[in-house]
N, C-alpha and C positions, 0 to 999 in steps of 0.2 A: 550573573552569567546565564542565558538560556541556550537551551540546544537547536542548532538548526543546521540543517544539511540539506543538498541537493543530488541526485543521482539521476544518470541519463542513459537511454540507450535509443538506437537507430534501430528499427524492426522493418523488415521487407515483407510489409504487408499494409493493406490500405488502412487509412486512417478509422474509417467509421468500423473497420474490424476491430482495430485494437484499441480503440475507444471503448466499444461495445463490450468487449471480452475484459476490460479493467473496469468500467463501472459496474460490472456484475460482481459485487463483493462476496458472494456466495462461492466463486469461484478463485478467490485470492489464494485458496491452501493448493491449487494446483500448479501453482507458480512461484509459491513465495518460499522464504527459506526452509529448506529441510529441516533445521533445527528448530523451527517453531512448531511445527506438527499442526498447523492452522485448519479448523473446519469453521466456516461459517455459515449461520443458516438466517434466512431473512423472517423477521417478524410475520409479515405478510406477503401473500404471495403476488407478483406481480413484477413489471418491468423497474429498474432502479430509477427512484425519482427523488426530488427534494425531500429530505425528513425521513427516508426509507432507512430502517432499522434493522441490524442484524445481531445475532449473539453469537459470538466468536468464542472459539474456545483454542487455545494454543498452549505452548511450552515457553515458558522463560525461565532460563537459567536450570534448566531440568525439571522445573515445577511446574503443574497447573496453572495457567493464568487466563482466567474467565475475562471478558470484556464486553462491552458494547459499542458498536459501530454505527454511526448516523451520519448518511449523505447530506453535507452541509450547502454544497453548490453542485449543480449539474448544467454542463452546456455543450450539448452534443453538437459536434464530435472533438470540441476544443479544450474542455477541462471538465474533471469530476474531482471532488472534494469529499474528504470526509474526516469526522474525529472519531478516534479509538479511546473508548476509556475504560481503564481498570481501576482496580479498587484504590490505588494510588495515584494514578497519573493520565493526563490526557495527552496524545499526541494527534497532530493535524497533519493529514496526508495530503497534498494536492498534486493531481496528475495534469500535466500540460502537453498535448497531442499537437503537432505540427506536422506539416508535407516536408520531407527531406528525401532526397535521392532517389526519388520513386517508391518511397516506402513513408515511415511515419518516424519521427523524433519523439520521444516520450522523455520526460521530465518529471522526476518525483520530488517534493518538496516536503521535507517532513521538520515539522516543527514541535517542541514540547511546550505544549500551553498551559500546563498545568502539571505540578510534581513536586517532590521532597525540595528543598533547598538544596542537597547536596547530590540530585540527579545527574545534572550537567557535569559535575566533577567525574562520577562515575562513568558516563556516556565518554568522557575525555580518556579517562584511564583505558578503557574499552574500546576506543575508537579504532582500531585495527578489526577487531571481531563486530563490532557494529557495522562498519563498512562492508566487511567480506559479506555479511549477511543480506545487507541491503543490495550491493552490487551483484551478489549472488541472486537474489529474488529477480533482479532486472535482466539478468542474462537467462535466468530461469524464461521469464517472459517471452523475450526475444525468441528463444529455442521453441518453445511451446507454439507460439504463434507462426513463425516459419516454417515449422514443422506439420501446419495444417491442423494442430491440436484444438 
């Protein structure tokens, strides 16, 4: 049993604007789930690129959860993907951007690629909370971009 989910939102902003904002992993804390308290810092200055790495510090279940985020694919302005690796798991995040209704449709595909055997069960048990966090982040992304943030 693996964990995989898709979250989507339509944003009233240009595709390049949305892509540039999401591809900048150091800005994810601005729109991520409030419960995560995420802060990410690039290991090297410069624009996001294949192989770019970020040190991320956030909270998971109320406890500090440091991780390393590595961009695994980037195809402006259509797609960016990264792996977020903490002490016991790796989650792959892929964002796909397409034109929609004068704005941008954003799909976020999340897949656990490595983790404890019981993790999919835990994620299933807490499915409501997990969905609330990811849907909340997508809603925050929409609000931030539509308000000119």
